[in-house]
N, C-alpha and C positions, 0 to 999 in steps of 0.2 A: 201728842199729835191730838186734840181734841175728839173724844170719839164721835162726835155729829156737830155738837154746836150748842152751845148754852141755852141760843130761844130756842132750842128744839125740847127743851127739858120740861118747858113750860104746859106744854104735853106729848105725851111718847107716842101718839098716834098719828095725830092733825096739827097742822097749824096756820091760822087763815092770815096771810101776809095783803091787806089790803082786800083788793080783789080777788086775789086768785089762794088757793087754797092746797096748802106744802103737803103731800104726804109724805112724815119726818121717818116715819117706820120704815117705811119702801125706799126713801131716800136714804136710810140708814144702812140698810140691806145690800143696795147699790154701791155704797160706802166701800163696805166689807168684801164683799166681793171683789169689787173690782183692785183694793190695795193688799187683799191678805191672799187673795187664792186668783191671780190673774194668770192668764194664759197668754200674755203679751210677748215675754220673752219666743215662746214656740212658736207664734206667729209669724214674730218678727223675722226667726230663721227661716222658715217656709217660703215665707214670701220673698227674701233676697237671695243669701246663700245659695238658699236649693233653686227657686225660679230661674236666679239671675238676671242679667236685663229684660225691660218687661217694653221693648218696644213693640208700638201696636202691629197686629198681625204676625208678631215675631215670633218662635217657637219659645223664647221665656215667659210673653203673654199669653198663649194659650194655654203652656203647663200652670202658672199660675193663677187663669179664669176656670180653669177644670177643677184646681186645687181647691179653691174659693166655693166653689158649686157643691162638691163632694164632701168639703169641711161644714158649709152651712146647711146642708142636710141631715149630717151626721148629728147637728146639734137640734134637730124637729123644726129647723122652719121648712114653710111651706114656698111652691114655685119657685125653689132655686134655678135657675139656667141660665144659661151664655145667649142673647137676646141680641137682637138683630138690632142695628139701626139706619144701614143704609149704606151705601157705598164707599170706602174707606181707599185702601188702595194696598201697596205693595206691603208686603214685611222684608224683612232685612236682617242680615247678620254678621257680625265680624268673626272669620276664622281661625284668622291668622296675623297678625298685625306688628312689624319692628321698623324701627327707622334708625339710622348710623354714618356719623360719619367715616368716609372710608380715606378720604385724602383731604387737608393735606396732613393728616395723620388720622389716627381710628376712636371714637369714642359713640359708647350707643347712648340716644336720644330716646326723650318720655313722647311716645305717641300714642296717638288711637285715632282711630279709622274713623271718619263721620260718617253719620248716619245714613245710607242710602247712595253712599259712594259707590262706583267703580271697584274693579279687581283689579290687581297685577298679573293675579294667575302665575304666582309666583316671584322669588326677588328680582330685582331690576336695578340697575345701578345707571346714576346719573349728577351729569353736570345740574349746579344749581341758578337759577337765574329769576332776578327780584323784579316781578310786577310792580308798576310805581303807583299807579293807580288803575282802577276797577272804573275804567272806564272805553267807552267802544272805538274814541277817536286813536284815544294810547294803544289798549291794545290791538287794532288794526296796523298800526303803522311800525307795530313790534312781533307780528304772528310769526315770522321766518325768524327767529334768534330764539323763539320758544320751542320749535319743533327737539324732539326727547331731552327734554330739562324737566327737571322738577324745580315747578314755579315757586317762589315766594310771594306769598299775598301780602297788599301791603297792610298797615297795620298803623294806629295813631298811637300808640301807647307803647312806645320807645325807649322809655327809662324802668330801672326797677325801684323805685324809691324804698325808703326803709318804712318800715310801715307802725305806728307808734299806739295803737289801739288796739288793745285784746280784739279775737280774733271773734268769740265768742261773747255774749252779754244778755244781761235779764233785762226786762223792763222795771224801771223806777216806779216808786209812786206819781213821780212828778211827769214822768214819759207819758205811763199809761193815761195820763190826764189830759196830756197835752197831743193827744195822736189824732192826727187827721185824719184825711183822706187817704188809702195806701195801693197803691200797683192801681191805680188810676189814669189810661192814656185821654188826652183832651183832641175831641174830634179831629182837630185838625191834624194830631199824630197818627191818630186813626184811618184817617182819610190818607196820609202816607205810605206806611204800611205794603197795602199790594200792590200800588206803583214799585214800589223798592226791590221788592220780588222780581215784578217782573224784567227790570232793568237789569238787579244782577242776574237772573235767568239767562237772558239773551247777551252780558257779557262773557257768562261762562261757557256758552254755546261757540260764542266766538271764539274764546281760549282751547276747545276743546276740538275743534276745526284746523290749528296749528299743529298737531301733532305731541304736542306736549303730553310725558308721561303719568306726571303725578303734581297736584297740588297739595301743598305744605303751607298751614298759615297758623294763627297762633288767636286766643281769645281773652288773653287778658289773663289774670289768676297770679300767683307768684308762689315761691319754694317747693316748684313742684304739680301744685293743685292746677290742673287741666278742663279749662270748660269745654263742654262737646255739645253739641246739638246742629240742628237742620229741620228748615222749614219748609226746603220743598223737597224732590225728591222719589214721593210715596206715588204718587198721580205718575199712569204709564207713561204720559207722553212728558215729562221730565225724565226719560231713562233715552239711551246709556247716561251714564253720567263718568265722569273721570275719578281715577281713585284720588281720592281726598283724605287728610291727615291733619289732627290737630295738636299743636305741637307743645309743650311745656315753655313758657315764656323766657325763662333763662337761656333753653336750647338754641329756642327761632332766633332771639337776638344777637345771640352767635352766629349762628348761621349766614345774620344777614351783615353783620361788620365781616368776617371773612368774604363772603361774597361779593362788597362794595369795594375793599382793598383789592381785588381781582386777582385777587387766586382761583386755581382751577379748583373749587369745593365741587368734590364727586358725594355722594350720598348713596347709600343703599340701602334698598325700603322694601316690604314685603308688606302689600294689603290687601290679603282673601280676603272677599266676603262675597257673601250666597243674597239673593233677591228669591222671596218667595213669592211666586202670582197665581198661585192654585186659589183662592182664594180672597177676593177683593175687598168683600163685607168688612162693616165696622161691626162688632160687638160690645157691648157691656154684660158684665154679671149682677143678677137684681135676685130677687130672694123675699119672703116674707115671714113674716109674725101676724096672722091672723086675728082681725078685731073681734070680739067678743060682743059686743053692744048691737044689739036689732036695729036699730037707728042709726047709729054712729061708723057702724065696722064698713060700709063704701064709703067713708072718708079715711081718708090716707096723713100720713107723715112719713119723712122720706129722711136718712142720712145717706153719705159715702164721703171718698176722696174717690182720685183718678187711678187705678190702676197701671198706667202705662208708665214708661219712664224711658228715658236717654239710657245711654249703653256703655260711657266710661267706668260707669260704678256700676249697684244692682239697686239705685234707685230706692233705696233707703228713707231718705228723709224726704225727698220728691220722687211719688208720694206714697211709698210704702205707710209712710207715717201714718199719714190719713187712712188708705184701708186697714191698716191691725184696727187703729183705733174705733173705728166702725165696727166692723167685725168684733170685735170685743166687746164694744160696746153690745151687740144682739146676745151675745153666748150671754151674757152677765143675765139680762132678758128674761132669758130662756131658760137659762139654768134656775133663776130664781123662780119661775113658774110665775109671770106676770101674764095676767091676764088681759091685754088693753082693749081698751074702748075703740078705738079707730083700729083700723089696719097700718103696719112698720113695716115699710119696705125698705130696705138697703140695697144700693146700686155701685159698683164698684163701675166707673168710667174705661173708655179708653179714648185714643185721639186726644187727650189735654192736651198734648204737648207740641201740635200741630196746630192749637184755636181753639179749644174745648169744644171738637167736632164729637165727640160721645155725647158726651150731657145735653148739649142743642139738637143733635140727630133724637135724643129721647122726647127730649121737650116735642119738638116740630111732630112727634109720628103721634105722643101722648097727647099732650095739651092745647096745642095750637104752634103757628108760627109767626114769632114779630116783627116781620114785616108786613103782614095783614091783617095782626090780632083777630083773624077769625078762630075764639078760641072751642074748644072740642067740649062737652060735657064734663068731660073726665077734669080737666083745669079748675073748677066749681069745688071737687072734691079735697083738693091736697090742701091740707092745714099750712106745712112749710116744709122745706130742704134744711141741713144740718152742713156743712162744709166741711170739709176738714182740712187743708193742703196749706201749711207754711211750719213745713219743719219739724221737729222734733219739739220741740217745746211746749210746756206744758200752756192751759189752759189760762189765761188768764182774764176774759171780759170776752164781748161780743160785740161784731160793728150791726148794729140796727138797720143800714141800710135806710138810713132817712123815716124809717117807721117809727114813730114816735109813741105809738101806740103797743105794741109789739116790746119798747123798751122798760116801759114801764112792766110791763111783764116778767120781762127777764132781768131786771133787779132784782125781784120778787125771789126768782129762780133761783138765785147765784149767791144766797145767804147762808145756804147748807156747804156753800163753796168755801167763804171765805177763808176759814184757816186753810185752804188749800193754794190760797191766791188769786183766784179766783172771783173777779169782783167789779169789773169795770165795764159799764156800758156805754158805748158810742155812736150818736148817731149817727159819724161818718161814713162811708163807703168804704170798702177793699174790693178790688178786682182782680183782675189774670187766673178768675177758676172757678167750679163749674156750678157755684149757687148763681152768674151771671145771668143762667139760662132762663132758670125759676123767674129769677125776678125781671125779666126781660119782660116776660107774659103775664106780671101782675102777681105769679106766686112769692106767698113772703118767700126769701130766700137765702143764706146769712154762711154769715163764715166767725169761725173763731177770732179772738183775740189770742195769738198766741206767744212767748217768748222767744224772740229770734234767735237767740245760741249764735254759731256758725253756720246758720242756714244761706242767708246771703256773702259771705265771705271766704268759704271753704266749699259747702256740698250740693250747692243749687247748681244741675246740670252737670255737676262735673264728675272726674275720677275717684274723690274722695265722698260718693256719695254710697258708702255703705254701711252693712250691721254695725260697726262700731261706733258709728257717727249719732247712734240712736240712742234716746237716754230713757231706759224700761220706766225710771219713779216720773219720767213727766208723763209716757204715753197713759202709764194707768192711773195716774190723775185726770188724763184729758177724757180716757175712756169711762170714767163716773161722771164726768160732766158732760156728757155729750149722750151717755146714758139716762143720765135724769133728766135732762132736755127733753131728748125724745120721748120717753114716758111722761113727763108732765104733758106734753103736748096730743099725746094720744087718753086723756083723762080728764081735762080740763070739760069744763059743757060745751064750751065754744071754741068754733076753731081760731086760730092765732089772726087779729084783725091784720087786713089789708090797706096797704096806700092804695090813691089814684090810680086805674088803669094806666099804665104806660099807651104812649104814642106809636102807632106802626113805625119800626124801624128795621131795616137788613139788618143781617145780622154782620160784621165786616169779613168775617172769613168762610163764609159762604163762599167766595172765589177760588178761596184754596182747594174745594172741593174739585174732585175730577169731574 
């Protein structure tokens, strides 16, 4: 590994690259601390193995949040706290889950309770019944047949095709050069989300009235990988719900085939779950490294990731990884005794999985609401927000979100990390994560480009999202890059340039709040 970079040898203290002054001595110290004295494995263990699943408002989330506050304080950050952002809704946990075929023979099946689903209150047995269509007309015509049954929900993914591509991959240079917009939904797709949820909730209410015992479905996956998520259920008005299980694709398709044969297929299942309704408030974890410049210390540089996760795994790559990197980045800066000109604020969000609720709630509370763009004074003081939320892969660059002036700056900031694989700056956008709330009110918000590895194929929202799918070397590299970006933003004379202010637009997931 090249110690810093050849160009740094031109001047061991400072290199001026076009309009940006790179403090190469400090960047070298950041790299050394990140790569040789990393606390990434310990942070990873605490946030995943120890905390467990971190569904918003669940015991696992609160444990992780309290641990993060305690740890940030121990590193010397100020104002470390769990900060409320508004009403979220119910917490939930799976207490005991099992599913097996009992007739025509015994076979254990791979299954996980769906978040916010109801409880069986112990083991129950039931024959299976196939719901052919999640449509109110079809369901109404078959309600009587559903009573006392375990319902197999429809799926279009009925064939387990062989896979001829590697589950994990890194970006090639050509792939990086060809990157376009990622995870961006069209306005037509966005406009259809809420009506779809409303329709599904109405159909589920009809099914619940049938007296069925449980719902069994599959969200795809293969080879025992099960994707488990739910976008409703946390609001009081969504409850009560039937017990619901997501099953591995192979096991689910076997149940469907046997049931279609007309055999008396009986399953035994237990899905003991618990609802937490003592505190419906949503929270984010925040802490600061105070700025020291008399003029600039009132300005902010922010970094973060979302602390909440789904429940089949321990949320390691989604998004323990982003929180691990952000925590390690501020630890590095504090350990090195960095005295930033601007205040550095870390934020670990909740409610991201339900629709970016924690970060948008924070933006509305501190900066303004995108639906009317009546911005608060604090909005003008944020230089930039940096987010990490695409798994455990190393940083390969950054999405500039159409901000060409920021892109020019970032290209220079990445020069010290070219030897670590980070050099790409694209003007394209990426969506589906927490920088969008900042971007929606005109604050520069950015997500880093990361190697995909097996994020979409294996770990994203799945039972495989555990510590053992974290790549420690990649997270260490990412922490070095994020720490350097935050440091550069905190120290440069001016704030990060802004794009033209966006037009007022309602946040699509506002309608999913209680």
